[in-house]
C-alpha positions in Angstrom: 30.0 9.6 6.2 27.1 8.2 8.2 23.8 10.0 7.6 21.2 10.1 10.4 18.7 12.4 8.6 16.9 12.5 5.2 18.6 14.4 2.3 17.6 18.1 2.1 14.6 18.9 -0.1 13.9 22.4 -1.4 10.2 23.0 -2.0 10.0 26.8 -2.4 12.0 30.0 -3.1 10.8 33.6 -2.9 11.2 35.4 -5.2 11.6 32.7 -7.9 13.3 35.1 -10.3 15.6 38.1 -10.1 18.9 39.7 -11.1 22.2 38.8 -9.5 22.6 39.7 -5.8 18.8 39.4 -5.3 18.0 38.4 -1.7 15.9 35.2 -1.7 14.3 33.0 1.0 14.6 29.3 0.5 12.1 27.0 2.2 12.1 23.2 2.4 12.7 20.1 4.6 15.8 18.8 6.4 17.8 21.9 5.5 20.3 21.2 8.3 20.4 21.2 12.1 22.4 24.4 12.4 24.8 26.7 10.6 27.7 24.3 11.0 25.6 21.5 9.4 25.2 23.6 6.2 28.2 22.9 3.9 26.9 23.7 0.4 24.3 25.9 -1.4 24.2 26.5 -5.1 21.6 28.4 -7.2 21.7 28.0 -11.0 25.1 26.4 -10.5 26.6 29.3 -8.5 28.0 28.8 -5.0 26.0 31.0 -2.6 27.3 29.6 0.7 29.2 32.8 1.6 26.0 34.8 1.7 23.8 32.1 3.2 22.2 32.7 6.6 20.7 29.5 8.2 17.4 30.4 10.0 15.9 27.0 10.7 15.6 23.4 9.4 13.0 24.7 6.9 14.3 28.2 6.0 17.6 29.7 4.6 18.2 33.3 3.4 20.9 34.2 0.9 21.8 36.3 -2.1 21.9 35.0 -5.6 25.3 35.4 -7.3 26.5 35.7 -10.9 25.7 32.5 -12.8 26.2 31.2 -16.3 22.8 29.4 -16.4 19.6 31.5 -16.8 17.6 28.9 -14.9 18.5 26.1 -12.5 17.8 24.2 -9.3 18.5 25.1 -5.7 20.8 22.4 -4.2 21.4 22.3 -0.5 24.1 20.1 1.0 24.4 19.3 4.7 26.6 17.1 6.8 23.7 15.1 8.3 21.7 14.6 5.1 24.2 14.9 2.2 23.4 16.4 -1.1 19.7 17.3 -1.5 17.2 17.8 -4.3 14.8 20.6 -5.4 11.3 20.6 -6.7 11.5 24.3 -7.7 13.9 26.4 -9.8 15.2 30.0 -9.9 15.2 32.1 -13.0 18.2 34.5 -13.2 17.3 37.8 -15.0 19.7 40.1 -16.7 20.1 43.5 -14.9 18.0 46.3 -16.5 20.1 48.9 -18.2 19.4 52.5 -17.1 19.1 55.1 -19.8 20.3 58.7 -19.8 16.9 60.2 -18.9 15.8 57.5 -16.5 15.4 58.4 -12.8 17.7 56.7 -10.4 18.1 57.1 -6.6 21.5 55.5 -6.5 24.8 56.0 -8.3 24.6 54.1 -11.7 27.2 51.4 -12.0 29.3 52.1 -15.1 29.1 48.4 -16.0 25.3 48.6 -16.3 25.3 52.0 -18.0 23.2 52.2 -21.1 25.8 53.4 -23.6 24.0 55.0 -26.5 27.1 55.1 -28.5 27.1 51.3 -28.8 23.4 51.2 -29.7 22.3 50.7 -33.3 19.9 53.7 -32.9 22.7 56.1 -31.9 21.6 58.6 -34.6 18.2 59.1 -33.0 17.8 62.0 -30.5 17.6 61.0 -26.8 13.9 62.1 -26.5 12.9 59.6 -29.2 14.5 56.6 -27.6 12.1 53.8 -27.2 12.3 50.1 -26.2 13.1 47.7 -29.0 10.7 45.1 -27.7 7.7 46.7 -25.8 5.8 43.4 -25.5 8.7 41.6 -23.7 8.5 38.4 -25.8 10.7 37.1 -28.5 10.4 38.9 -31.9 9.9 36.8 -35.0 10.0 38.8 -38.2 7.3 38.1 -40.8 8.3 37.0 -44.3 5.5 39.0 -45.9 6.7 41.8 -48.2 6.6 45.3 -46.8 4.7 46.5 -49.9 1.8 44.1 -49.2 1.6 45.3 -45.6 1.5 48.9 -46.7 -1.3 48.1 -49.1 -3.2 46.2 -46.5 -2.9 48.9 -43.8 -3.2 52.1 -46.0 -2.3 55.2 -44.1 -1.2 53.3 -41.0 2.2 52.6 -39.4 3.8 49.8 -37.5 5.8 52.3 -35.4 4.1 52.5 -31.9 5.4 56.1 -31.5 3.4 57.2 -34.5 0.0 58.8 -34.3 -1.3 56.3 -37.0 0.0 53.3 -35.1 -1.6 50.0 -36.1 -1.4 47.2 -33.6 -2.4 44.5 -36.1 0.4 45.6 -38.5 2.9 45.5 -35.6 1.9 42.0 -34.6 1.9 40.7 -38.2 5.3 42.1 -38.8 7.0 41.1 -35.5 4.9 38.3 -34.0 3.2 36.4 -36.8 4.2 33.0 -35.4 4.0 33.8 -31.7 1.7 31.5 -29.7 -1.4 32.7 -27.9 0.1 31.9 -24.5 3.1 34.2 -25.3 0.7 36.9 -26.4 -1.1 36.7 -23.0 2.3 37.1 -21.3 2.9 40.2 -23.5 -0.3 41.7 -22.3 0.8 41.2 -18.7 4.1 42.9 -19.5 2.4 45.9 -21.0 0.2 46.2 -17.8 3.2 46.1 -15.6 4.9 48.9 -17.7 1.7 51.0 -17.5 1.4 50.5 -13.7 5.0 51.5 -13.3 4.5 54.8 -15.2 1.3 55.6 -13.2 3.1 55.3 -9.9 5.3 58.2 -11.0 7.5 59.8 -8.4 6.0 57.7 -5.5 7.6 54.6 -6.9 10.8 56.5 -7.4 10.7 57.6 -3.7 10.0 54.0 -2.6 12.9 52.7 -4.7 15.3 55.3 -3.3 14.1 55.5 0.3 17.5 54.6 1.7 19.0 57.5 -0.4 16.6 60.0 1.3 17.6 58.7 4.7 21.3 59.1 3.8 20.5 62.7 2.7 18.7 63.4 5.9 21.7 62.1 7.9 24.0 64.3 5.8 21.9 67.4 6.5 21.8 66.6 10.3 25.6 66.3 10.2 25.9 69.8 8.5 23.6 71.3 11.1 25.6 69.9 14.0 28.8 71.2 12.3 27.2 74.7 12.0 26.2 74.6 15.7 29.7 73.6 16.7 31.1 76.5 14.7 28.6 79.0 16.3 27.5 80.5 12.9 23.8 80.1 13.8 24.1 82.8 16.5 25.2 85.5 14.1 22.4 87.9 13.4 21.4 87.8 9.8 23.1 84.6 9.0 21.7 82.1 6.6 20.7 79.6 9.3 19.1 82.3 11.4 16.9 83.4 8.5 16.0 79.8 7.7 15.0 79.2 11.3 12.7 82.2 11.3 11.1 81.2 8.1 10.4 77.7 9.4 9.0 79.0 12.7 6.6 81.3 10.9 5.5 78.4 8.6 4.9 76.2 11.6 2.8 78.8 13.4 0.7 79.5 10.3 0.1 75.7 9.9 -1.0 75.4 13.5 -3.5 78.3 13.0 -4.9 76.7 9.9 -5.4 73.2 11.2 -6.2 73.9 14.9 -10.0 73.5 14.4 -9.5 70.3 12.4 -7.2 68.8 15.0 -9.7 69.7 17.7 -12.5 67.9 15.9 -10.2 64.9 15.5 -9.4 64.8 19.3 -13.2 64.9 20.1 -13.9 62.1 17.6 -11.1 60.0 19.2 -12.7 60.6 22.6 -16.1 59.5 21.4 -14.7 56.5 19.7 -12.9 55.4 22.8 -16.1 55.8 24.8 -17.9 53.6 22.4 -15.2 51.0 22.6 -15.5 50.9 26.4 -19.3 50.6 26.1 -18.9 47.7 23.7 -16.7 46.0 26.4 -19.4 46.6 29.0 -22.0 45.2 26.6 -20.0 41.9 26.4 -19.9 41.6 30.1 -23.6 42.5 30.6 -24.7 39.9 28.1 -22.2 37.2 29.1 -24.4 35.4 31.7 -27.2 35.0 29.3 -24.8 33.9 26.5 -23.3 31.3 28.7 -26.7 29.8 29.4 -27.6 29.7 25.8 -24.3 28.2 24.7 -24.4 25.5 27.4 -27.9 24.4 26.2 -26.5 24.2 22.6 -23.4 22.3 23.8 -21.0 25.0 22.6 -18.6 24.6 25.5 -15.7 25.9 23.6 -17.4 29.3 23.1 -18.3 29.5 26.8 -14.7 28.8 27.8 -13.3 31.4 25.3 -15.8 34.0 26.6 -15.0 33.2 30.2 -11.2 33.5 29.6 -11.8 36.8 27.9 -14.0 38.2 30.7 -11.6 37.0 33.3 -8.7 38.8 31.6 -10.7 42.0 31.4 -12.7 42.1 34.6 -11.1 39.5 36.9 -9.3 42.1 39.0 -11.7 45.1 38.5 -12.6 47.4 41.4 -15.8 48.7 39.8 -18.8 47.5 41.8 -21.0 47.0 38.7 -18.4 45.0 37.0 -17.8 42.9 40.1 -21.5 42.1 40.3 -21.8 40.9 36.8 -18.5 39.0 36.9 -19.7 37.2 40.1 -22.8 36.1 38.1 -20.5 34.8 35.4 -18.5 32.8 38.0 -21.8 31.3 39.3 -22.7 30.1 35.8 -19.2 28.7 35.2 -19.3 26.8 38.5 -22.6 25.2 37.4 -20.9 24.3 34.1 -18.0 22.6 36.0 -20.5 20.5 37.9 -22.4 19.5 34.7 -19.2 18.6 32.9 -17.9 16.5 35.8 -21.2 14.7 36.0 -21.0 13.9 32.3 -17.4 12.8 32.7 -18.2 10.3 35.4 -21.2 8.8 33.5 -20.8 5.2 32.2 -20.6 4.0 29.6 -18.8 6.7 27.8 -16.4 6.9 24.8 -12.8 7.8 25.1 -13.3 10.8 22.9 -16.0 12.3 25.1 -13.9 11.6 28.2 -10.9 13.5 26.8 -13.2 16.3 25.7 -14.8 16.8 29.1 -11.4 16.6 30.9 -10.0 19.3 28.6 -13.0 21.5 29.2 -12.7 21.1 33.0 -9.0 21.7 32.7 -9.6 24.9 30.8 -12.2 26.0 33.4 -9.6 25.3 36.2 -11.9 22.9 38.0 -10.8 22.0 41.5 -9.3 18.6 42.2 -8.2 16.1 39.5 -11.2 15.3 37.2 -9.0 13.1 34.9 -8.1 10.8 37.9 -11.7 10.8 39.0 -12.7 9.6 35.5 -10.0 6.8 35.7 -11.4 5.6 39.0 -14.9 5.6 37.7 -13.9 3.6 34.7 -12.1 1.1 36.9 -15.2 0.5 39.0 -17.4 0.3 35.9 -15.3 -2.5 34.4 -15.3 -4.5 37.6 -19.1 -4.2 37.8 -19.5 -5.3 34.2 -17.3 -8.4 34.8 -19.3 -9.5 37.8 -22.6 -8.8 36.1 -21.5 -11.0 33.2 -20.8 -13.9 35.6 -24.1 -13.5 37.5 -26.1 -13.3 34.3 -24.5 -16.6 33.0 -24.9 -18.4 36.3 -28.6 -17.3 36.5 -29.3 -18.5 32.9 -27.5 -21.8 33.7 -29.7 -22.5 36.7 -32.8 -21.3 34.9 -32.3 -23.4 31.8 -32.6 -20.7 29.1 -33.3 -21.6 25.5 -30.7 -21.7 22.8 -31.4 -18.2 21.8 -30.9 -16.7 25.3 -29.3 -13.2 25.2 -26.5 -14.5 27.4 -25.8 -17.3 25.0 -26.4 -15.4 21.8 -23.0 -16.0 20.4 -24.1 -14.8 17.0 -24.3 -11.3 18.5 -21.7 -11.4 21.3 -18.9 -13.7 20.3 -19.0 -14.2 16.6 -19.0 -10.4 16.0 -15.8 -10.0 18.1 -12.3 -11.0 17.5 -12.8 -14.0 19.8 -15.8 -15.0 17.8 -13.6 -16.0 14.9 -11.9 -18.8 16.7 -11.5 -21.7 14.4 -13.2 -24.9 15.7 -10.6 -27.5 16.6 -10.2 -30.5 14.4 -10.9 -32.8 17.2 -14.5 -31.6 17.3 -15.0 -32.7 13.7 -13.7 -36.2 14.2 -14.3 -39.2 16.5 -14.9 -38.2 20.1 -17.6 -38.3 22.7 -18.8 -34.9 21.5 -19.9 -35.1 17.8 -21.8 -31.9 16.8 -23.4 -31.6 13.4 -21.5 -30.3 10.4 -23.6 -27.1 10.2 -23.3 -24.0 12.3 -25.6 -25.4 15.1 -22.5 -26.1 17.2 -22.3 -22.4 17.9 -25.4 -22.7 20.0 -24.2 -25.8 21.9 -21.3 -24.0 23.5 -21.1 -24.9 27.2 -22.2 -22.0 29.5 -18.8 -21.8 31.1 -16.9 -21.5 27.8 -19.5 -19.0 26.5 -19.0 -17.0 29.7 -15.2 -16.9 29.3 -15.5 -15.8 25.7 -18.0 -13.0 26.6 -16.0 -12.0 29.6 -12.8 -11.7 27.6 -14.6 -9.8 24.9 -15.9 -7.4 27.5 -12.5 -6.8 28.9 -11.0 -6.2 25.5 -13.7 -3.7 24.7 -13.2 -1.7 27.9 -9.6 -2.0 29.0 -7.9 -0.5 25.9 -9.7 2.8 26.4 -9.0 2.6 30.1 -5.3 2.2 29.4 -5.2 4.9 26.7 -6.9 7.3 29.1 -4.1 6.7 31.6 -1.4 7.2 28.9 -3.0 10.5 27.9 -3.1 11.5 31.6 0.6 10.7 32.0 1.8 12.6 28.9 -0.5 15.5 29.5 -2.3 15.3 26.1 -5.7 15.5 28.0 -5.1 19.1 28.8 -4.9 22.2 26.6 -1.7 24.2 26.1 -2.7 26.9 28.7 -3.7 24.3 31.3 -0.6 22.3 30.5 1.7 25.2 31.2 -0.1 26.4 34.3 -0.5 23.0 36.0 2.5 21.1 34.6 4.5 20.9 37.8 1.4 20.0 39.9 0.4 17.2 37.4 3.8 15.7 37.2 3.8 15.5 41.0 0.4 13.8 40.9 1.4 11.4 38.2 4.3 10.0 40.3 1.9 9.5 43.2 -0.9 8.0 41.0 1.4 5.4 39.2 1.2 2.9 42.1 -2.5 3.5 42.5 -3.2 2.8 38.8 -1.0 -0.2 38.8 -3.1 -1.6 41.6 -6.2 -0.9 39.6 -4.9 -2.8 36.5 -3.8 -5.7 38.7 -7.2 -5.8 40.4 -8.8 -6.0 36.9 -6.4 -8.8 35.8 -7.0 -10.7 39.1 -10.7 -10.4 38.7 -10.5 -11.7 35.1 -8.3 -14.6 36.1 -10.4 -15.6 39.1 -13.7 -15.4 37.2 -12.1 -17.6 34.5 -10.7 -20.0 37.1 -14.1 -20.2 38.8 -15.7 -21.3 35.5 -12.9 -23.5 34.1 -10.7 -24.5 37.1 -13.0 -24.2 40.1 -10.6 -26.4 42.2 -7.8 -23.8 41.9 -9.6 -20.9 43.7 -9.7 -20.5 47.5 -12.7 -21.4 49.6 -13.2 -17.7 50.5 -13.5 -16.7 46.8 -15.9 -19.4 45.7 -19.0 -17.4 46.4 -17.7 -14.3 44.6 -16.0 -16.0 41.6 -17.6 -19.5 41.5 -21.2 -20.5 41.5 -21.0 -23.1 38.7 -21.9 -26.1 40.8 -23.8 -29.0 39.4 -22.2 -28.8 35.9 -20.1 -31.6 34.5 -16.4 -31.2 33.7 -15.4 -29.7 30.3 -13.8 -31.9 27.7 -10.4 -31.3 26.3 -11.8 -29.8 23.1 -13.7 -27.1 24.9 -10.7 -26.4 27.2 -8.6 -26.1 24.1 -11.0 -23.5 22.7 -11.0 -21.6 26.0 -7.2 -21.6 26.0 -7.2 -20.1 22.6 -9.6 -17.4 23.8 -7.4 -16.5 26.8 -4.3 -16.5 24.6 -5.9 -14.1 22.2 -6.9 -11.9 25.1 -3.3 -11.9 26.4 -1.9 -11.0 23.0 -4.4 -8.1 22.6 -3.4 -6.8 26.1 0.3 -7.2 25.3 -0.3 -5.1 22.1 -1.4 -2.2 24.4 2.2 -2.3 25.8 0.9 -3.1 29.3 3.9 -4.2 31.4 4.4 -8.0 31.7 4.3 -8.0 35.5 0.7 -6.8 35.4 -0.2 -9.7 33.0 1.7 -12.5 34.8 -1.5 -13.8 36.4 -2.9 -14.4 32.9 0.2 -16.4 32.0 -0.2 -18.5 35.1 -3.9 -19.1 34.2 -2.9 -20.2 30.6 -0.3 -22.6 32.0 -2.8 -24.2 34.4 -5.4 -24.4 31.7 -2.9 -26.1 29.3 -2.0 -28.7 32.0 -5.6 -29.3 32.8 -6.4 -29.8 29.1 -3.6 -32.3 28.6 -4.7 -34.3 31.6 -8.4 -34.3 30.7 -7.7 -35.1 27.0 -5.4 -38.1 28.0 -8.0 -39.4 30.4 -10.8 -39.0 27.9 -8.6 -40.8 25.2 -8.0 -43.7 27.5 -11.7 -44.1 28.1 -12.4 -43.9 24.4 -9.8 -46.5 23.5 -11.4 -48.9 26.0 -14.6 -48.7 24.0 -12.8 -48.8 20.7 -13.5 -52.4 19.9 -17.3 -51.9 20.2 -17.4 -48.9 17.9 -18.5 -49.3 14.3 -16.0 -46.8 12.8 -12.6 -47.2 14.4 -10.6 -44.6 12.4 -6.9 -44.1 12.8 -5.3 -41.1 11.1 -2.1 -40.8 9.1 0.1 -40.5 12.2 -1.6 -43.5 14.0 -3.1 -41.1 16.6 -6.6 -41.0 17.8 -8.3 -37.6 18.2 -5.9 -35.9 20.5 -6.4 -32.1 20.2 -3.2 -31.3 22.0 -1.0 -29.7 19.3 -2.1 -26.1 20.0 -2.2 -26.7 23.7 1.4 -28.0 23.9 2.9 -25.3 21.7 4.4 -22.5 23.8 3.4 -19.0 22.7 5.9 -16.1 23.3 6.3 -15.7 27.1 4.7 -19.0 28.0 6.3 -21.8 29.9 6.3 -25.5 28.9 3.4 -27.6 30.1 5.9 -30.2 31.4 8.0 -27.9 33.4 6.6 -29.4 36.7 7.9 -32.9 37.6 4.5 -33.8 39.0 2.9 -33.0 35.6 5.5 -35.1 33.8 4.9 -38.0 36.0 1.1 -37.9 35.6 1.4 -37.5 31.8 3.8 -40.4 31.6 1.5 -42.7 33.6 -1.5 -41.7 31.5 0.4 -42.1 28.2 1.6 -45.6 29.2 -1.9 -46.5 30.2 -3.3 -45.3 26.8 -0.7 -47.4 24.9 -1.4 -50.5 26.9 -5.1 -50.1 26.5 -4.7 -49.6 22.8 -2.6 -52.7 22.5 -5.1 -54.7 24.5 -7.9 -53.4 22.2 -5.9 -54.6 19.2 -5.7 -58.0 20.7 -9.4 -58.0 21.4 -10.2 -57.1 17.8 -7.9 -59.9 16.5 -9.4 -62.7 18.7 -13.2 -61.9 18.7 -15.4 -64.2 16.8 -16.8 -63.1 13.5 -20.3 -62.6 14.8 -19.2 -60.2 17.7 -17.6 -57.5 15.6 -18.5 -55.4 12.6 -15.4 -54.4 10.7 -17.1 -53.1 7.6 -15.5 -49.7 8.1 -12.1 -50.9 9.3 -9.2 -49.5 7.4 -7.2 -52.2 5.7 -3.8 -50.6 5.7 -3.0 -47.7 7.9 0.1 -47.0 5.9 -1.8 -46.5 2.7 -3.3 -43.1 1.8 -6.9 -44.4 1.9 -7.4 -44.7 5.6 -11.2 -44.4 5.8 -12.8 -47.5 4.5 -11.0 -49.0 1.5 -13.1 -52.2 1.9 -16.6 -52.1 0.6 -19.4 -52.4 3.1 -20.7 -55.7 1.6 -17.3 -57.4 2.1 -17.0 -59.4 5.3 -13.5 -60.0 6.8 -12.3 -63.4 7.9 -10.4 -64.1 11.1 -7.2 -64.4 9.1 -7.7 -61.0 7.5 -8.4 -59.4 10.9 -5.2 -60.9 12.1 -3.3 -59.4 9.2 -5.0 -56.0 9.7 -4.0 -56.0 13.4 -0.4 -57.1 12.4 -0.2 -54.3 9.9 -1.3 -51.8 12.5 1.2 -53.2 14.9 4.0 -52.6 12.3 2.8 -49.1 11.6 2.6 -48.3 15.3 6.1 -49.5 15.9 7.7 -47.8 12.9 5.7 -44.5 12.8 3.2 -43.8 15.5 5.4 -44.4 18.6 8.2 -42.6 17.0 6.0 -39.6 16.1 4.6 -39.5 19.7 8.2 -39.6 21.1 9.2 -36.8 18.7 6.3 -34.7 19.7 7.0 -35.2 23.4 10.7 -34.4 22.9 9.7 -31.3 21.0 7.8 -30.0 24.0 10.7 -30.8 26.5 9.0 -33.9 28.0 11.5 -36.0 30.0 9.7 -39.4 30.5 9.5 -40.4 26.8 11.9 -43.3 27.2 9.7 -45.0 29.8 6.6 -44.6 27.6 8.4 -45.9 24.5 9.9 -48.9 26.3 6.7 -50.1 27.9 4.7 -49.5 24.8 7.2 -51.2 22.5 7.4 -54.2 24.8 3.7 -54.7 24.9 3.3 -54.2 21.2 6.1 -56.6 20.2 4.7 -59.3 22.5 1.3 -58.9 20.9 2.8 -58.8 17.4 4.7 -62.0 17.9 1.8 -63.9 19.4 -0.6 -62.8 16.6 2.0 -63.6 13.9 2.6 -67.1 15.2 -1.1 -67.6 15.2 -1.4 -66.5 11.6 1.5 -68.6 10.4 0.0 -71.6 12.2 -3.3 -71.0 10.4 -1.8 -70.7 6.9 1.3 -72.9 7.0 -0.1 -76.1 8.6 -2.7 -76.8 5.8 0.0 -76.5 3.1 2.5 -78.6 5.1 -0.1 -81.2 5.8 -1.0 -81.6 2.2 2.6 -82.5 1.0 2.8 -86.1 2.2 -0.6 -87.2 0.9 0.1 -85.5 -2.4 3.6 -87.1 -2.8 2.3 -90.7 -2.3 -1.1 -90.2 -4.1 -1.8 -93.2 -6.4 0.5 -95.5 -4.6 3.6 -93.7 -5.8 6.9 -95.4 -5.0 10.3 -93.7 -5.2 11.9 -97.1 -5.9 9.7 -98.1 -8.8 8.4 -95.2 -10.9 8.3 -94.2 -14.5 10.7 -91.6 -16.0 9.6 -88.1 -15.0 7.5 -86.1 -17.4 7.1 -83.0 -15.3 6.3 -81.6 -11.8 3.5 -83.4 -10.2 0.2 -81.8 -9.1 0.8 -81.9 -5.3 3.7 -79.4 -5.7 1.7 -77.2 -8.0 -1.1 -77.2 -5.5 1.3 -76.3 -2.7 2.6 -73.4 -4.8 -0.9 -72.2 -5.5 -1.7 -72.2 -1.8 1.4 -70.2 -1.1 0.3 -67.8 -3.9 -3.1 -67.5 -2.2 -1.4 -66.6 1.1 0.7 -64.0 -0.8 -2.4 -62.5 -2.4 -4.2 -62.3 0.9 -1.3 -60.7 2.7 -0.6 -58.4 -0.2 -4.2 -57.1 -0.2 -3.9 -56.2 3.5 -0.3 -54.9 3.7 2.6 -55.1 1.3 5.1 -54.8 4.1 4.0 -58.1 5.7 4.5 -60.2 2.6 8.2 -61.0 3.1 7.7 -61.7 6.8 4.8 -64.1 6.3 6.0 -66.0 3.2 9.5 -66.6 4.5 8.0 -68.4 7.5 5.6 -70.4 5.2 8.5 -71.4 2.9 10.5 -72.4 5.9 7.7 -74.7 7.1 7.2 -76.2 3.6 10.9 -76.7 3.0 11.4 -78.3 6.4 8.5 -80.8 5.8 9.8 -81.6 2.3 13.3 -82.3 3.7 11.8 -84.6 6.3 9.8 -86.5 3.8 12.9 -87.0 1.6 15.0 -88.2 4.5 12.3 -90.7 5.4 12.7 -92.5 2.0 14.9 -95.6 2.3 16.1 -95.6 -1.3 15.5 -94.0 -4.7 15.6 -95.4 -8.2 17.2 -93.5 -11.0 13.8 -92.2 -12.1 12.7 -91.5 -8.5 15.8 -89.5 -7.8 15.4 -87.5 -11.0 11.7 -86.8 -10.1 12.5 -85.8 -6.5 15.3 -83.5 -7.7 13.0 -81.9 -10.3 10.3 -81.1 -7.7 12.8 -79.8 -5.1 14.5 -77.5 -7.7 11.0 -76.3 -9.0 9.9 -75.4 -5.4 13.2 -73.8 -4.5 13.5 -71.7 -7.7 9.8 -70.5 -7.5 10.2 -69.1 -3.9 13.9 -68.2 -4.2 13.2 -64.6 -3.1 11.7 -65.7 0.2 14.5 -68.2 1.1 16.2 -67.8 4.5 19.2 -69.6 5.8 16.9 -72.1 7.5 14.9 -72.9 4.3 18.1 -73.0 2.3 19.5 -75.6 4.7 16.3 -77.7 4.5 16.5 -77.7 0.7 20.2 -78.6 0.9 19.5 -81.5 3.3 16.8 -82.8 1.0 19.1 -82.7 -2.1 21.9 -84.5 -0.2 19.7 -87.5 0.4 19.2 -88.0 -3.4 21.6 -89.9 -5.6 23.8 -87.8 -7.8 23.0 -87.6 -11.6 25.6 -89.5 -13.5 24.8 -89.1 -17.1 24.5 -85.9 -19.1 21.2 -87.0 -20.6 19.6 -87.0 -17.1 20.9 -83.5 -16.5 19.6 -82.3 -19.8 16.2 -83.9 -19.2 16.1 -82.3 -15.7 16.8 -78.8 -17.2 14.2 -79.3 -19.9 11.5 -80.4 -17.5 12.4 -77.5 -15.1 12.2 -74.9 -17.9 8.9 -76.5 -19.0 7.5 -76.1 -15.5 8.5 -72.5 -15.2 7.0 -71.8 -18.6 3.7 -73.4 -17.8 3.5 -71.8 -14.3 4.8 -68.4 -15.5 1.5 -66.6 -14.9 1.1 -68.0 -11.4 4.7 -67.3 -10.4 4.5 -63.7 -11.7 3.6 -62.4 -8.2 6.9 -63.7 -6.9 8.8 -61.9 -9.7 6.9 -58.6 -9.1 7.8 -58.9 -5.4 11.4 -59.6 -6.3 11.7 -56.5 -8.4 10.0 -54.4 -5.7 12.4 -55.7 -3.1 15.3 -55.0 -5.3 14.2 -51.4 -5.7 13.7 -50.9 -2.0 
């Protein structure tokens, strides 16, 4: 069963104790929606649903039935809420037995009859019957011997009917272990019994009132029967005699009390006259009382007195009353004018406005004061907005100090919700605007941004009360109950007529807010006719993307605050359009500023690139779409412009990298240049006293090119796609093509710088000391020229590894290709080899190949193969054994130097 309401909860029952069939009233919460909804009611476990009478959702009346439990909860069960709970309980008392001599106004039920024959005291005469427990608490017999008690209370008795009754003896004997709280209850029980006896026959009459009414009805029926029989007309009959006696008694009573009744009538007349005089006194003093209460501000008292006087003397025909009542009306009319004047005063709080409107409503003021107040508030807000603009423009032209009241952000902006805007990260890092790290940036806010923040704060401080005042006007909560009932139809008619007028008011406020903001931030978007009213910011430079981003955040917070007031979206659409235009403008300005900054990147001391390879583009918050906002790139024209600016930025950046790689050492200071953009330490891992060579700069630029290709461009493309940008393919293609072209050109330059010296040293080293392949001694090891070449390759490895680990395989494979190709050429130029010469050549070729085996490519492997094919084959096993021993000796001696190739090998295997 589906439940749409909370379970029933019983919080009270009256009375909370009684005998069976006692009528009780149950109170609580969610006790049902109607009689059909009530499906169960139990008290102390007994079903009382048959006698239940549902009164309301918080009240049920029923009778308690017979139950086994002496005390229990009251459980209500409904269809809508299910089985309920109870915070109170009901105590079921046993019915009091009526003795033989007890008065009773009703017929005694035989089941409740006090049968003396079954009582243990049946031998005692009826007049000596007494209650067995007069205190009404549980009796606990004492264990003290009876003889000790008789000695302690000599001459006394524990029988409360005895003249020598001792209360102490009775308590020791029957209540020696009874607690003090129970004894206090016993005192209350004794008081109740005494009060019951003092009431006497009055209580008896109250208890049997229904019986007396029944007896009266019976006598009336007998009288009617006698009249029908005609016996009362018989002279000397019983009824005739009774009537004569009653008539004489009535006449005698009238004679006795006629004087008393006369005095009573005269006193009543005097009392009525005094009451009338008291009424007149209220009217005579009312004008003066109204003046005094108005001066004290007790308008509620004035209204109550006026309503009272109006009900008493509003339609009087007495001239004196008319005169004084007219004076009251004059005072009330003056009060209406005073309250209306206070209502239309600005500024004013919403509480005061509601109070004055309610007073005027109770005084039945002519017209519609609430609507007049709404109109006054609308004009006041418009005036405040234009005064704010005029004040900022005046301060801008007059050149105020940093602590000008119009720019006192510490009081105006920082104290408001908008004052807590977090400063964008772009203002903290490299850009043309670099404020200090302290709070001084707050006083450097541009006038136009400060104006927008103050304007939005002003709107947010006034518009919520303005909107709430309208809501109260619509739902009628501005008026009192009497005024609501009397003017409900008329106000509902007015509300329907006023809705369009109020909508125009809100739209005018929103348009003024938007136009004033556009005049400050987007002056080119307002019409020429509105420039004078909403512009006036001439002579100021354009705002940067960082300040536009802050202004966007301000306007967004304003829109969210207005949306929270449940203002319809169609009234706020102009603000959405403003936000979209500001976002587009911010994107364009930021991209243009970025392109200009990148052009000067080569001349800057601290060129810093962040983890994503991006410069300081503060566009993340601008590009993100808040609820209800459209994408920045929804217009094709915007996409085309952004695409062109992005391509331009990438090409300028690539050109800047080329400049950095080709400038002479004296023209550039790279002391703060990050060595590896892919490493976590991006902000100066090279010490300031370390100067970079041209080869190292080439490597740094190559490393940045790799990072741009693998990460930055992909991240940019991902961000553009995330924000529904369509021209990302063009940006990526053009950027990648320019970057790859630069990368290839710089790489070839670096290989030429590093490989040519190593290749050029091979031939002089081979033939040093007039070495001849035809006539040479048996080989004793690898000659020094090859070791020198390996050391040079290791030096290249170290240099590249220091700059970027990812470039090591790419550089060394090309170096090894050049060395292997030169070695193969030199071998092929030898006309003939002796046995020892062939063994020496094979040893050196094997040593070089095994040392750089991880960097071998198909081209280098082919070069080594061609060099080995020129050499004669080893015929004897002794030569092969000698070759192996010399090769192992070389690897053992050069183990430390060749470790870098082994570490690279293990790293490459892991990756």
